[in-house]
TORBA-77924 format. One record per residue (C-alpha): y, z, x; residue in three letters. Coordinates in pm, whole numbers, padded with zeros to 5 digits, always signed. Layout:
<rs>
YZXALA ...
</rs>
This chain:
<rs>
+01534-01040-00399MET +01291-01219-00168GLY +01551-01274+00106LEU +01455-01293+00469LYS +01745-01084+00595VAL +01782-01097+00975PRO +01751-00787+01187LEU +02079-00600+01148MET +02191-00319+01377GLU +02345-00009+01220ASP +02679+00079+01376GLN +02950+00331+01287TYR +03324+00310+01343VAL +03581+00586+01306GLU +03880+00464+01102THR +04187+00587+00917VAL +03963+00615+00608LEU +03674+00794+00771GLY +03352+00688+00938ARG +03250+00337+00832ILE +02890+00218+00835HIS +02826-00140+00942LEU +02523-00366+00962ARG +02573-00619+01241VAL +02353-00915+01330GLY +02358-01271+01458GLY +02566-01449+01719GLU +02868-01676+01705GLY +03208-01655+01537PRO +03253-01324+01355ALA +03216-01306+00976MET +03322-00971+00826VAL +03205-00908+00468CYS +03364-00641+00243TRP +03214-00588-00106PRO +03330-00471-00448SER +03383-00117-00569LEU +03050+00067-00624LEU +02870-00180-00398MET +02781-00159-00029ASP +02736-00421+00241GLY +02397-00525+00108THR +02585-00721-00160LEU +02611-00985+00116TRP +02242-00995+00215ASN +02206-01355+00104ALA +02500-01455+00322GLN +02359-01262+00619ALA +02025-01439+00574ALA +02194-01779+00561TYR +02461-01749+00829PHE +02327-01513+01097ALA +02182-01799+01300ASP +02536-01931+01355ARG +02771-01637+01299PHE +02799-01274+01401ARG +02774-01122+01055VAL +02927-00780+00992VAL +02836-00620+00657LEU +03076-00339+00571VAL +03000-00032+00363ASP +03359+00026+00249PRO +03524+00369+00257PRO +03333+00620+00047GLY +03043+00381-00022HIS +02690+00339+00110GLY +02646+00494+00453GLY +03018+00543+00510SER +03166+00892+00492SER +03293+01016+00153PRO +03655+00964+00060LEU +03872+01273+00040THR +04190+01109-00090ARG +04339+00796-00238GLU +04441+00516-00002PHE +04665+00212+00033SER +04560-00148+00080PHE +04749-00143+00410THR +04513+00131+00528GLU +04212-00077+00421CYS +04345-00368+00627ALA +04380-00127+00919GLN +04014-00034+00873VAL +03927-00403+00928VAL +04137-00405+01247VAL +03960-00092+01371GLN +03621-00248+01297ILE +03713-00559+01495LEU +03846-00350+01784ASP +03532-00135+01796ALA +03307-00443+01800LEU +03518-00625+02058GLY +03609-00904+01815ILE +03939-01084+01862ASP +03946-01289+01541ARG +03716-01307+01241ALA +03650-01485+00917HIS +03690-01239+00629LEU +03469-01263+00321LEU +03568-01031+00039GLY +03450-00969-00315ASN +03681-00801-00568SER +03816-00499-00370TRP +03713-00691-00058GLY +03896-01000-00179GLY +04215-00804-00232MET +04184-00646+00113ILE +04099-00981+00269GLY +04433-01112+00148GLY +04616-00802+00269THR +04450-00833+00610PHE +04534-01203+00638ALA +04898-01138+00552ALA +04953-00833+00775LEU +04735-00927+01073HIS +04766-01305+01116PRO +04660-01282+01481ASP +04319-01137+01382ARG +04219-01368+01096ILE +04058-01710+01123ASP +03974-01808+00764ARG +03935-01601+00447ALA +03709-01644+00145VAL +03836-01424-00139LEU +03602-01403-00437MET +03638-01250-00784ASN +03969-01093-00689ALA +04332-01064-00791THR +04675-01032-00636ALA +04828-00894-00956SER +04886-00531-01055PRO +04661-00372-01313ALA +04718-00459-01675GLY +04705-00206-01957LEU +04326-00230-02003ARG +04254-00156-01638HIS +04509+00127-01630ARG +04342+00294-01928LEU +03971+00212-01917GLU +03892+00271-01551TYR +04045+00620-01527PRO +03843+00715-01836MET +03530+00581-01667LEU +03596+00804-01367VAL +03659+01111-01584VAL +03338+01054-01776THR +03144+01003-01452ALA +03268+01337-01323ARG +03160+01508-01645LEU +02815+01347-01630LEU +02777+01406-01257GLY +02748+01036-01178GLY +02747+00680-01309LEU +02447+00716-01536ARG +02350+00729-01902GLY +02622+00581-02123PRO +02817+00456-01818LEU +02549+00215-01699VAL +02634-00042-01966GLY +03009-00060-01899PRO +02951-00091-01523VAL +02696-00366-01574ARG +02926-00547-01817ASP +03215-00532-01570ALA +03004-00687-01294PHE +02755-00923-01459LEU +02797-01190-01721GLY +02557-01314-01988PRO +02374-01550-01752THR +02286-01283-01497SER +02202-01022-01759LYS +01967-01271-01927ARG +01817-01464-01636ASP +01862-01259-01317ARG +01684-00925-01356PRO +01705-00869-00980GLU +02086-00868-01006CYS +02077-00620-01294VAL +01846-00392-01095ALA +02069-00421-00787PHE +02383-00319-00977VAL +02209-00036-01161ASN +02065+00100-00837ASP +02384+00098-00630LEU +02604+00225-00913ALA +02369+00517-00972SER +02389+00613-00603GLN +02769+00619-00593ALA +02937+00943-00485ASP +03149+01055-00781VAL +03428+01203-00570GLY +03458+00888-00361SER +03444+00670-00672VAL +03735+00863-00822ARG +03957+00803-00518HIS +03848+00442-00471ALA +03874+00334-00834VAL +04216+00498-00870THR +04344+00324-00557SER +04195-00019-00630VAL +04236-00048-01006VAL +04519+00137-01187PRO +04730+00193-00874LYS +04674-00138-00698ARG +04994-00309-00582PRO +05134-00643-00686ASP +05047-00848-00377GLN +05163-01193-00489ARG +05478-01190-00276GLU +05290-01055+00026LEU +05022-01322-00010PHE +05294-01585+00004GLY +05321-01509+00376SER +04957-01589+00455ILE +04925-01864+00713LYS +04546-01873+00751ALA +04329-02115+00549PRO +04206-01941+00235VAL +03943-02024-00026LEU +03966-01836-00356VAL +03651-01833-00569VAL +03634-01732-00937ALA +03341-01683-01171GLY +03357-01850-01510ARG +03191-01545-01670GLU +03394-01282-01482ASP +03527-01039-01743ALA +03700-00816-01486THR +03917-01083-01324PHE +03909-01393-01545PRO +03957-01738-01396VAL +04328-01747-01480ALA +04392-01427-01286GLU +04208-01550-00977SER +04387-01883-01008ARG +04721-01700-01003ALA +04606-01535-00680MET +04529-01875-00529ALA +04864-02009-00645ASP +05039-01726-00457ALA +04876-01826-00125ILE +05024-02133+00047PRO +04768-02412+00066GLY +04482-02205-00076ALA +04182-02385-00215ARG +04038-02277-00548PHE +03687-02307-00686ALA +03523-02188-01008VAL +03150-02114-01023LEU +02974-02167-01353GLU +02714-01917-01481ASN +02866-01657-01248THR +03055-01337-01319ALA +03210-01072-01091HIS +02957-01055-00804LEU +02935-01420-00704ALA +02770-01362-00365ALA +02486-01177-00537LEU +02456-01380-00857GLU +02493-01731-00721ASN +02413-01721-00347PRO +02314-02086-00309VAL +02645-02222-00437GLU +02844-01946-00266VAL +02680-02016+00068ASN +02749-02387+00027SER +03116-02323-00051LEU +03153-02089+00245ILE +02978-02328+00482GLU +03187-02626+00377ASP +03506-02422+00412PHE +03433-02263+00749LEU +03313-02573+00932VAL +03623-02782+00857GLN 
</rs>
């Protein structure tokens, strides 16, 4: 995408959910970035390129994704938050800013609530604190079943994945985003996808009460074109977090950091330097 991504060091951390692959670069306050389902840490390349001169940026390949070891079971959000703690411990980081997209946004909230001594500020994008509705409980398990039958997220599954992640603006005007999503989705390990999707979508917990205990400053970001978690759902997440700020990005769907990096970077910068 024409980004000048800084030199990032590959590191691996053993966690409760297997071996996690990280890309670490830059110096300064720590910024840990956890992406969406089916994506890896490269979702945050534009943020690494922008912030690595002032922050120690940690791009996470979440459990079962990218260079991390495959998942062998379903998991809880509490375990995902523990993965963040284990990453920080392994890197010698006391406290960190947490940037999360979708799955990462949900886990960012869980981490902030359960580990207040390890969080500085959190930016939670394209996420929810609510349990899955009927559509998510039905459609996503069928997607996983079909992927297993086809041996991967390919053929007739490419369209639904793209539609879940990208809105009309990106599909029309940002071919690099379409190519990025198609490429990473096609590389996904089907077994890991089954465990991750089941844990994050149909079986995700209602976290609104838990998020009411968050003390850290939080910015919640929604995409106007996000069909997976519409603005109202992300707003309800922000409403559950005491003092949370809320922003809506126009011409942006479910992968804000990828689709609209200039505005996302500006929002993050303004929020973190206050």
